[in-house]
C-alpha positions as CSV (number, residue, x, y, z in Angstrom):
1,X,12.2,65.6,40.5
2,X,12.9,62.7,38.4
3,X,11.7,61.9,35.0
4,X,9.2,59.2,34.3
5,X,10.7,56.4,32.2
6,X,9.0,55.9,28.9
7,X,6.8,52.9,29.0
8,X,7.4,50.0,26.7
9,X,5.0,49.6,23.8
10,X,2.0,47.5,24.8
11,X,1.7,44.0,23.2
12,X,-1.5,45.1,21.5
13,X,0.3,48.0,19.9
14,X,3.0,45.7,18.7
15,X,0.5,43.3,17.2
16,X,-1.2,46.2,15.5
17,X,2.0,47.4,14.0
18,X,2.8,43.9,12.8
19,X,-0.5,43.7,10.9
20,X,0.0,47.0,9.2
21,X,3.7,46.7,8.7
22,X,5.8,45.3,5.9
23,X,4.9,41.7,6.7
24,X,1.3,42.3,5.9
25,X,2.1,42.9,2.2
26,X,3.5,39.3,2.0
27,X,0.3,37.5,3.1
28,X,-1.1,37.4,-0.4
29,X,1.9,35.7,-1.7
30,X,1.3,32.8,0.7
31,X,-2.1,32.2,-0.9
32,X,-0.5,32.2,-4.4
33,X,2.2,29.8,-3.3
34,X,-0.3,27.5,-1.7
35,X,-2.4,27.5,-4.8
36,X,0.5,26.6,-7.0
37,X,1.8,23.9,-4.6
38,X,-1.7,22.5,-4.2
39,X,-2.2,22.3,-8.0
40,X,1.1,20.4,-8.5
41,X,0.4,18.1,-5.5
42,X,-3.2,17.4,-6.8
43,X,-2.0,16.6,-10.3
44,X,0.7,14.2,-9.0
45,X,-1.8,12.4,-6.7
46,X,-4.4,12.3,-9.5
47,X,-1.9,10.9,-12.0
48,X,-0.7,8.2,-9.5
49,X,-4.3,7.2,-8.8
50,X,-5.4,7.2,-12.4
51,X,-2.4,5.3,-13.8
52,X,-2.4,2.9,-10.9
53,X,-6.0,2.0,-11.6
54,X,-5.3,1.7,-15.4
55,X,-2.4,-0.7,-14.7
56,X,-4.6,-2.7,-12.2
57,X,-7.4,-2.9,-14.8
58,X,-4.9,-4.0,-17.5
59,X,-3.6,-6.7,-15.3
60,X,-7.2,-7.8,-14.6
61,X,-7.9,-7.9,-18.3
62,X,-4.8,-10.1,-18.8
63,X,-5.8,-12.3,-15.9
64,X,-9.4,-12.7,-17.3
65,X,-8.0,-13.8,-20.7
66,X,-5.6,-16.3,-19.0
67,X,-8.3,-17.7,-16.7
68,X,-10.7,-18.0,-19.6
69,X,-8.2,-20.0,-21.6
70,X,-7.2,-22.1,-18.5
71,X,-10.8,-23.0,-17.8
72,X,-11.2,-24.2,-21.3
73,X,-8.7,-27.0,-20.5
74,X,-11.2,-28.8,-18.3
75,X,-12.4,-32.0,-19.8
76,X,-15.8,-31.8,-21.5
77,X,-18.1,-34.3,-23.0
78,X,-19.9,-34.0,-26.4
79,X,-19.8,-30.8,-28.3
80,X,-16.7,-29.9,-26.4
81,X,-15.7,-26.8,-28.4
82,X,-19.0,-25.0,-27.7
83,X,-19.0,-25.9,-24.0
84,X,-15.4,-25.0,-23.5
85,X,-15.9,-21.7,-25.3
86,X,-18.9,-20.9,-23.2
87,X,-17.1,-21.7,-19.9
88,X,-14.0,-19.7,-21.0
89,X,-16.2,-16.7,-21.8
90,X,-18.1,-17.0,-18.5
91,X,-14.9,-17.2,-16.4
92,X,-13.4,-14.2,-18.2
93,X,-16.5,-12.2,-17.5
94,X,-16.4,-13.3,-13.8
95,X,-12.7,-12.3,-13.5
96,X,-13.4,-8.9,-15.1
97,X,-16.5,-8.0,-13.1
98,X,-14.9,-5.4,-10.8
99,X,-13.6,-3.5,-13.8
100,X,-16.9,-3.5,-15.5
101,X,-18.8,-2.4,-12.4
102,X,-16.4,0.3,-11.4
103,X,-16.0,1.7,-15.0
104,X,-19.6,1.1,-15.9
105,X,-18.8,-0.2,-19.4
106,X,-19.1,-3.6,-20.9
107,X,-16.1,-5.6,-22.0
108,X,-16.2,-7.6,-25.2
109,X,-15.0,-11.2,-24.9
110,X,-14.4,-13.3,-27.9
111,X,-13.5,-17.0,-27.8
112,X,-12.1,-18.1,-31.2
113,X,-11.2,-21.4,-32.7
114,X,-9.5,-22.3,-36.0
115,X,-12.7,-21.6,-37.9
116,X,-13.2,-18.1,-36.3
117,X,-15.6,-16.9,-33.6
118,X,-16.9,-19.7,-31.4
119,X,-18.5,-17.8,-28.6
120,X,-19.0,-14.1,-27.5
121,X,-18.7,-10.9,-29.4
122,X,-16.0,-9.0,-31.1
123,X,-13.4,-9.8,-33.7
124,X,-10.8,-12.5,-33.5
125,X,-7.1,-11.6,-33.6
126,X,-6.6,-13.1,-37.0
127,X,-3.8,-15.3,-35.8
128,X,-3.7,-18.8,-37.4
129,X,-5.0,-21.3,-34.9
130,X,-4.7,-25.1,-34.9
131,X,-7.9,-27.1,-34.8
132,X,-7.3,-28.0,-31.2
133,X,-6.5,-24.5,-30.1
134,X,-8.8,-21.9,-28.5
135,X,-8.1,-18.2,-28.2
136,X,-9.7,-15.8,-25.6
137,X,-9.7,-12.1,-26.4
138,X,-10.8,-9.6,-23.8
139,X,-11.2,-6.0,-24.7
140,X,-12.3,-3.2,-22.3
141,X,-13.2,0.2,-23.7
142,X,-11.4,2.4,-21.2
143,X,-12.4,5.7,-23.0
144,X,-16.1,4.7,-22.6
145,X,-15.8,3.7,-19.0
146,X,-12.8,5.2,-17.2
147,X,-12.3,4.0,-13.6
148,X,-11.5,7.5,-12.4
149,X,-13.2,10.6,-13.8
150,X,-11.1,12.1,-16.5
151,X,-10.1,15.8,-16.2
152,X,-10.4,17.2,-19.7
153,X,-7.2,18.3,-21.3
154,X,-5.0,17.2,-18.4
155,X,-4.4,13.6,-19.3
156,X,-5.2,13.2,-23.0
157,X,-2.8,10.2,-23.3
158,X,-5.1,7.7,-21.6
159,X,-5.6,4.4,-23.5
160,X,-8.8,4.1,-25.5
161,X,-9.0,0.3,-25.0
162,X,-7.4,-2.3,-22.7
163,X,-6.9,-5.6,-24.4
164,X,-5.4,-9.0,-23.8
165,X,-5.2,-12.3,-25.6
166,X,-4.5,-15.8,-24.4
167,X,-4.6,-19.1,-26.3
168,X,-4.5,-22.6,-25.2
169,X,-3.9,-26.0,-26.9
170,X,-6.5,-28.5,-25.9
171,X,-4.6,-31.6,-27.0
172,X,-5.8,-33.4,-30.1
173,X,-8.2,-32.3,-32.7
174,X,-11.6,-31.2,-31.6
175,X,-13.1,-31.5,-35.1
176,X,-16.1,-33.8,-35.0
177,X,-16.3,-33.9,-31.2
């Protein structure tokens, strides 16, 4: 009589051997590799998001100062300096509204003339201004109201304050107007 040919291992046995074989010892290394790659990927994405919003906020602070100075150029009647300064401050606040609402901190806006602070709060730059010149200073305390939650210790080099300055000549002396 003939011999019976040995049967091939069943697929279930092969799978069982694979789970308990040398490949099984490597499955923990996949988790470690994933954790390391995920951490690096997360930090890169977080950094791009954080710095992208900081740059956007800085550009908005610049734009708010420029628009505030630009709006002061509109012709005004009596008491021109006070009205121009008020409108410059209002326009700068309007342009900066998204940063203040997202960061939940108040910006300080100072409109200064040759004699010092005309409207708003905060200090003037100290630059010598002509009598027909207005200066708009916008400061946003980024450390008090970051646009993205800050991870402690990871990005300690974030700016404490975003600031911009714009000045405009109004043409002719405004003294006595």
